[in-house]
C-alpha positions in Angstrom: 106.6 120.2 111.9 104.1 122.5 110.3 105.6 125.4 108.3 103.3 128.1 106.9 104.8 130.1 104.1 103.3 133.6 103.6 103.9 137.0 102.1 101.1 139.1 103.5 98.8 140.5 100.9 101.6 140.7 98.3 102.1 138.0 95.6 104.9 137.6 93.1 107.8 137.5 95.6 108.8 133.8 95.0 106.9 132.4 98.0 105.5 129.3 96.2 108.8 128.6 94.4 110.8 128.8 97.7 108.2 126.5 99.4 108.7 124.0 96.5 112.5 124.3 96.4 112.6 123.8 100.2 110.5 120.7 100.0 112.7 119.4 97.1 115.8 120.0 99.2 114.3 118.2 102.3 113.1 115.3 100.3 116.5 115.0 98.6 117.9 114.1 102.0 115.9 110.9 102.2 112.6 109.4 103.2 113.1 110.2 106.9 112.8 113.8 105.9 109.6 113.3 103.8 108.0 116.6 103.2 104.5 117.4 102.1 103.5 120.7 100.4 99.9 121.7 101.1 99.0 124.1 98.3 96.3 126.3 100.0 95.9 128.4 96.8 99.4 129.7 96.7 100.3 128.1 93.4 103.1 125.5 94.3 101.1 122.9 92.4 102.3 124.3 89.1 105.9 124.1 90.2 105.7 120.5 91.4 103.4 118.9 88.8 103.7 121.4 85.9 100.3 120.2 84.6 96.6 120.4 85.3 95.4 117.8 87.7 92.0 116.4 88.5 90.4 116.4 92.0 90.7 115.6 94.8 92.4 118.8 95.8 93.6 120.4 99.1 90.1 121.5 99.9 89.1 117.7 100.0 91.7 116.7 102.6 89.1 116.5 105.4 87.3 113.8 103.4 90.2 111.9 101.8 94.0 111.8 102.0 93.9 110.6 98.4 94.4 114.3 97.6 98.1 113.7 98.4 100.0 113.3 95.1 103.5 111.8 94.8 105.6 112.6 91.8 109.2 111.6 91.0 111.9 113.7 89.4 115.4 112.6 88.5 118.2 114.7 89.8 121.4 114.7 87.6 124.5 115.2 89.8 127.6 116.3 87.8 131.1 116.3 89.1 133.8 117.9 86.9 137.3 116.7 87.7 140.6 118.1 86.3 141.8 115.9 83.3 138.8 113.6 83.7 135.5 113.4 81.9 132.3 114.7 83.6 130.9 112.1 86.0 127.1 112.0 86.0 125.1 110.4 88.8 121.3 110.2 89.0 119.1 110.2 92.0 115.3 110.0 92.2 113.6 112.6 94.4 110.0 112.1 95.4 107.9 115.2 95.9 104.5 115.1 97.8 101.9 117.8 97.2 98.2 118.3 97.7 97.2 120.2 94.6 94.9 123.2 94.5 93.6 125.3 91.6 92.1 128.3 93.5 91.8 130.0 96.9 89.8 128.3 99.6 86.5 129.4 101.1 86.3 130.0 104.9 84.8 126.6 105.6 87.4 124.9 103.4 90.2 126.7 105.3 88.7 125.5 108.6 88.6 121.9 107.3 92.2 121.8 106.1 93.4 123.5 109.3 91.7 120.7 111.3 93.6 117.9 109.5 97.1 119.4 109.5 98.0 118.0 112.9 97.1 114.5 111.6 99.2 115.0 108.5 102.0 116.1 110.7 102.2 112.6 112.1 103.1 111.1 108.8 105.5 113.7 107.4 108.6 115.2 108.9 107.5 118.6 107.5 104.2 119.9 106.3 104.7 123.1 104.3 101.6 125.1 103.8 101.8 127.5 100.8 99.4 130.3 101.4 98.2 132.7 98.6 98.6 136.4 98.9 96.2 136.9 101.7 93.2 138.8 100.5 91.0 136.8 102.9 92.1 137.4 106.6 90.6 134.0 107.5 93.7 132.4 106.0 95.6 133.4 109.1 93.8 130.5 110.8 96.6 128.4 109.5 99.0 130.1 111.9 97.0 128.7 114.8 98.4 125.3 114.1 101.8 126.4 112.6 105.0 125.6 114.4 107.0 128.0 112.1 106.0 130.8 109.8 108.3 131.5 106.9 107.7 135.0 105.6 109.0 135.7 102.1 109.7 139.2 100.9 111.9 141.0 98.4 114.2 144.1 98.9 112.0 146.4 96.9 110.2 149.3 98.5 106.6 148.8 97.2 106.6 145.1 97.9 108.4 145.5 101.2 106.0 148.0 102.8 102.9 145.9 101.9 104.4 142.7 103.3 105.6 144.4 106.5 102.2 146.0 107.2 100.0 142.9 106.4 101.9 140.0 107.9 100.7 138.2 111.0 103.3 136.7 113.3 101.5 134.0 115.4 103.5 130.8 114.8 104.2 129.1 118.1 107.8 127.9 117.6 109.5 130.5 115.5 109.5 133.0 112.7 111.8 132.9 109.7 112.1 135.8 107.3 113.5 135.1 103.8 114.6 138.1 101.7 114.4 136.7 98.2 116.2 138.0 95.1 118.8 139.8 97.2 121.8 141.5 95.7 124.4 142.2 98.4 126.2 144.7 96.3 123.2 147.0 96.0 123.0 149.6 98.7 119.2 149.8 98.6 119.0 146.0 99.1 121.3 146.2 102.2 119.1 149.0 103.5 116.0 146.9 102.9 117.6 144.0 104.8 118.3 146.2 107.7 114.7 147.5 107.7 113.3 144.0 107.6 115.5 142.8 110.4 114.7 145.9 112.6 111.0 145.6 112.0 110.5 141.9 112.6 112.9 141.7 115.5 111.0 144.5 117.1 107.9 142.3 116.8 109.5 138.9 117.8 113.1 139.0 119.2 113.5 135.3 118.3 113.0 136.0 114.5 115.6 134.6 112.0 116.4 136.6 108.9 118.0 134.9 105.9 118.7 136.0 102.3 118.5 134.1 99.0 120.3 135.8 96.1 118.7 136.3 92.7 119.4 133.3 90.6 118.5 132.8 87.0 118.0 129.1 87.6 115.2 129.7 90.1 113.5 132.0 87.5 113.7 129.1 85.0 112.0 126.9 87.6 109.2 129.5 87.8 108.6 129.0 84.1 109.2 125.3 83.6 108.6 123.7 87.0 110.8 122.1 89.6 112.1 119.5 87.1 114.4 122.1 85.6 116.4 122.2 88.9 117.4 118.6 88.1 119.1 119.7 84.9 120.3 123.2 85.5 122.7 123.8 88.4 121.9 126.8 90.7 124.8 128.9 91.9 126.8 127.9 94.9 125.5 130.9 96.7 121.9 129.9 96.2 122.6 126.3 97.2 124.3 127.5 100.4 121.3 129.8 101.1 118.8 127.0 100.7 121.0 124.6 102.8 121.1 127.3 105.5 117.3 127.4 105.5 117.2 123.6 105.7 119.6 123.6 108.6 117.6 126.2 110.5 114.4 124.2 110.1 116.2 121.1 111.3 117.4 123.0 114.4 113.9 124.2 115.1 112.5 120.7 114.5 114.9 119.2 117.0 114.1 121.9 119.5 110.4 121.1 119.1 111.0 117.4 119.7 113.0 118.2 122.8 110.3 120.5 124.1 107.8 117.6 124.0 110.0 114.9 125.5 
């Protein structure tokens, strides 16, 4: 299933980080859920690889699938039991990404869009991380998208720009993720209501989810996805990401049924 992650013309809302954490969570489930992140200039490369990488890049996918990079991170799972020492288990998680270091030109966008259906045959999920869309041609990715995942934050300036510049053309469904959400803040609750009202007015089948602000995710933004293997996110954040995974799984199963 092809999932395009966008945020309209606005950057800095956690779009690339959420795309990476989502891929991490899906790949944690096992090889049958293998997920590829296609960095189309959004910046997820730095979260996955945390280093500069040589070509080939995403723009080279029409010529070679050697642009797909696999990297392993080791997840430390701690279980604290009353009157017992901490139990530590380790599990290797493999992440797949096609790295990119800049935004794509129109002909490069067209080339990458043309190979996504082929990549979709080899991966359970192909997550396309778009940059803040300054070039409208980027919306070509939605022509092959099964699901669009729109990331926003409950802040007035960001919210208005994202609402007014987001395209909703994915064929299977739309998922809105309100990131850095504080349920106790009245203005955040009001923003959530505004987001829900706006997008459901555009597409009645839209799903709206929230992810609470979490210091651990901010650390991942600075140090890369590897930090999530060592610093535990809050239970609320884990539940929110699990809810997003479950929703995509439901959509994926519905997609399979539609073609059977």
